[in-house]
Backbone as CSV, one residue per row, in Angstrom:
resi,resn,N_x,N_y,N_z,CA_x,CA_y,CA_z,C_x,C_y,C_z
1,MET,0.843,-1.170,0.003,0.001,0.004,-0.002,0.892,1.231,0.004
2,SER,0.590,2.141,-0.914,1.416,3.338,-0.988,0.613,4.469,-1.606
3,GLY,1.216,5.624,-1.622,0.610,6.772,-2.288,-0.626,7.298,-1.576
4,VAL,-1.634,7.595,-2.358,-2.859,8.208,-1.864,-3.588,7.311,-0.873
5,SER,-3.502,6.008,-1.075,-4.223,5.091,-0.175,-3.747,5.185,1.263
6,LEU,-2.491,5.565,1.473,-1.995,5.743,2.841,-2.666,6.941,3.519
7,LEU,-3.076,7.918,2.748,-3.748,9.082,3.288,-5.254,8.831,3.475
8,THR,-5.850,8.112,2.550,-7.303,7.924,2.575,-7.759,6.815,3.514
9,ARG,-6.919,5.855,3.765,-7.295,4.692,4.568,-7.829,5.040,5.968
10,PRO,-7.238,5.982,6.696,-7.758,6.267,8.042,-9.217,6.759,8.046
11,LEU,-9.607,7.538,7.063,-10.981,8.026,7.047,-12.001,6.941,6.715
12,ALA,-11.553,5.915,6.044,-12.457,4.816,5.687,-12.587,3.797,6.818
13,ASN,-11.776,3.948,7.837,-11.805,3.062,8.982,-13.207,3.068,9.596
14,GLN,-13.633,1.940,10.119,-14.980,1.841,10.697,-15.186,2.755,11.891
15,HIS,-14.124,3.287,12.468,-14.225,4.132,13.637,-14.121,5.616,13.305
16,ASP,-14.179,5.955,12.028,-14.004,7.366,11.651,-15.266,7.911,10.997
17,TYR,-15.105,9.026,10.304,-16.254,9.796,9.828,-17.047,9.183,8.689
18,LEU,-16.396,8.579,7.709,-17.126,8.118,6.528,-18.230,7.111,6.833
19,PRO,-18.028,6.138,7.711,-19.161,5.266,8.044,-20.308,6.040,8.718
20,ALA,-19.984,7.056,9.481,-21.030,7.875,10.105,-21.781,8.677,9.042
21,VAL,-21.075,9.148,8.032,-21.714,9.905,6.950,-22.695,9.017,6.211
22,ARG,-22.340,7.780,6.002,-23.216,6.855,5.276,-24.509,6.587,6.020
23,SER,-24.502,6.790,7.349,-25.711,6.532,8.112,-26.625,7.750,8.236
24,VAL,-26.178,8.916,7.738,-27.002,10.119,7.813,-28.088,10.061,6.744
25,THR,-29.316,10.189,7.188,-30.434,10.211,6.252,-31.169,11.538,6.297
26,ASP,-30.897,12.328,7.310,-31.567,13.598,7.515,-30.575,14.740,7.348
27,PRO,-30.854,15.680,6.458,-29.904,16.800,6.300,-29.812,17.681,7.544
28,HIS,-30.733,17.541,8.455,-30.677,18.305,9.709,-29.977,17.452,10.769
29,VAL,-28.767,17.028,10.425,-28.004,16.115,11.272,-27.757,16.706,12.664
30,ARG,-27.717,18.019,12.753,-27.496,18.621,14.064,-28.605,18.238,15.031
31,ARG,-29.834,18.189,14.518,-30.969,17.837,15.374,-30.974,16.340,15.698
32,SER,-30.609,15.539,14.717,-30.677,14.094,14.921,-29.373,13.492,15.432
33,PHE,-28.329,14.288,15.537,-27.020,13.745,15.919,-27.054,13.123,17.300
34,ARG,-27.727,13.756,18.232,-27.783,13.213,19.581,-28.587,11.910,19.608
35,ARG,-29.636,11.823,18.787,-30.443,10.601,18.758,-29.684,9.444,18.120
36,THR,-28.837,9.745,17.147,-28.100,8.691,16.452,-26.707,8.493,17.012
37,LEU,-26.393,9.173,18.086,-25.052,9.144,18.654,-24.571,7.734,18.965
38,HIS,-25.447,6.894,19.426,-25.018,5.543,19.796,-24.708,4.669,18.567
39,TYR,-25.064,5.125,17.370,-24.778,4.370,16.159,-23.395,4.656,15.593
40,VAL,-22.797,5.749,16.012,-21.491,6.117,15.468,-20.390,5.792,16.461
41,SER,-19.163,5.817,15.985,-18.026,5.436,16.822,-17.745,6.475,17.910
42,ILE,-16.971,6.070,18.890,-16.599,6.948,20.000,-15.842,8.165,19.468
43,HIS,-14.987,7.972,18.472,-14.227,9.082,17.892,-15.171,10.131,17.323
44,VAL,-16.170,9.728,16.577,-17.113,10.668,15.982,-17.985,11.301,17.061
45,GLN,-18.344,10.548,18.083,-19.167,11.074,19.167,-18.445,12.218,19.892
46,GLY,-17.130,12.181,19.920,-16.363,13.171,20.648,-16.231,14.509,19.959
47,HIS,-16.750,14.624,18.744,-16.652,15.874,17.982,-18.048,16.411,17.684
48,PRO,-18.155,17.708,17.487,-19.434,18.265,17.031,-19.770,17.716,15.640
49,PRO,-21.005,17.771,15.237,-21.417,17.136,13.975,-20.997,17.882,12.705
50,LEU,-20.226,18.962,12.804,-19.874,19.720,11.610,-19.102,18.874,10.591
51,ALA,-18.160,18.091,11.016,-17.386,17.273,10.079,-18.284,16.285,9.351
52,VAL,-19.171,15.640,10.088,-20.104,14.696,9.467,-21.010,15.430,8.493
53,LEU,-21.498,16.598,8.880,-22.376,17.382,8.024,-21.672,17.829,6.750
54,LEU,-20.432,18.305,6.872,-19.682,18.721,5.681,-19.418,17.544,4.737
55,LEU,-19.041,16.421,5.288,-18.793,15.253,4.452,-20.081,14.741,3.809
56,TRP,-21.188,14.828,4.534,-22.487,14.431,3.972,-22.858,15.363,2.807
57,LEU,-22.654,16.675,3.008,-22.961,17.648,1.972,-22.093,17.403,0.732
58,MET,-20.816,17.141,0.953,-19.927,16.843,-0.177,-20.424,15.615,-0.928
59,ASP,-20.868,14.607,-0.194,-21.392,13.399,-0.816,-22.632,13.719,-1.657
60,GLN,-23.508,14.573,-1.150,-24.702,14.964,-1.884,-24.369,15.754,-3.147
61,LEU,-23.254,16.446,-3.137,-22.811,17.213,-4.302,-22.002,16.381,-5.286
62,GLY,-21.860,15.097,-5.023,-21.106,14.220,-5.886,-19.621,14.180,-5.591
63,LEU,-19.235,14.701,-4.437,-17.831,14.717,-4.043,-17.606,13.802,-2.851
64,GLY,-18.319,12.690,-2.809,-18.193,11.773,-1.701,-17.015,10.826,-1.891
65,GLY,-16.727,10.113,-0.852,-15.664,9.129,-0.911,-14.419,9.532,-0.168
66,GLU,-13.510,8.594,-0.094,-12.300,8.746,0.703,-11.377,9.852,0.195
67,THR,-11.246,9.962,-1.113,-10.296,10.929,-1.676,-10.723,12.368,-1.379
68,TYR,-11.981,12.681,-1.625,-12.465,14.034,-1.355,-12.483,14.340,0.138
69,ALA,-12.829,13.347,0.946,-12.832,13.543,2.403,-11.429,13.838,2.894
70,THR,-10.455,13.106,2.386,-9.071,13.344,2.762,-8.603,14.726,2.319
71,ALA,-9.007,15.145,1.131,-8.645,16.475,0.667,-9.212,17.540,1.593
72,LEU,-10.448,17.358,2.043,-11.056,18.327,2.971,-10.297,18.352,4.296
73,VAL,-9.994,17.179,4.839,-9.289,17.110,6.124,-7.908,17.739,6.022
74,LEU,-7.188,17.450,4.955,-5.855,18.033,4.796,-5.906,19.538,4.589
75,THR,-6.922,20.021,3.882,-7.082,21.453,3.694,-7.354,22.166,5.010
76,VAL,-8.290,21.629,5.777,-8.600,22.221,7.084,-7.389,22.160,7.995
77,ALA,-6.694,21.024,8.018,-5.523,20.858,8.874,-4.398,21.821,8.494
78,SER,-4.288,22.135,7.209,-3.220,23.035,6.779,-3.425,24.447,7.306
79,PHE,-4.662,24.794,7.650,-4.938,26.116,8.205,-4.814,26.153,9.730
80,ALA,-4.672,25.010,10.362,-4.624,24.942,11.826,-3.358,25.607,12.381
81,ALA,-2.223,25.295,11.821,-0.967,25.861,12.331,-0.911,27.379,12.165
82,PRO,-1.224,27.912,10.983,-1.204,29.383,10.855,-2.261,30.049,11.754
83,ALA,-3.361,29.370,12.007,-4.394,29.948,12.866,-3.944,30.070,14.307
84,MET,-3.048,29.197,14.712,-2.542,29.247,16.081,-1.658,30.449,16.251
């Protein structure tokens, strides 16, 4: 395993965001997030629903999947250091 798959594999893990995104059926995930909290992993439960909502929205726009999710995470992370 090499290249892009090394970056995308963590998000596809059963304990990360992508499986939680696949379980979202309501675009008002903020309202239903607490009700569905027990269906998602502990890692996802520990964060506000914004990441799940953004990934769900990207999926609805045809930008779903591991590659686009990784691009979003890396983009957001690249702004973390300068923001500090």
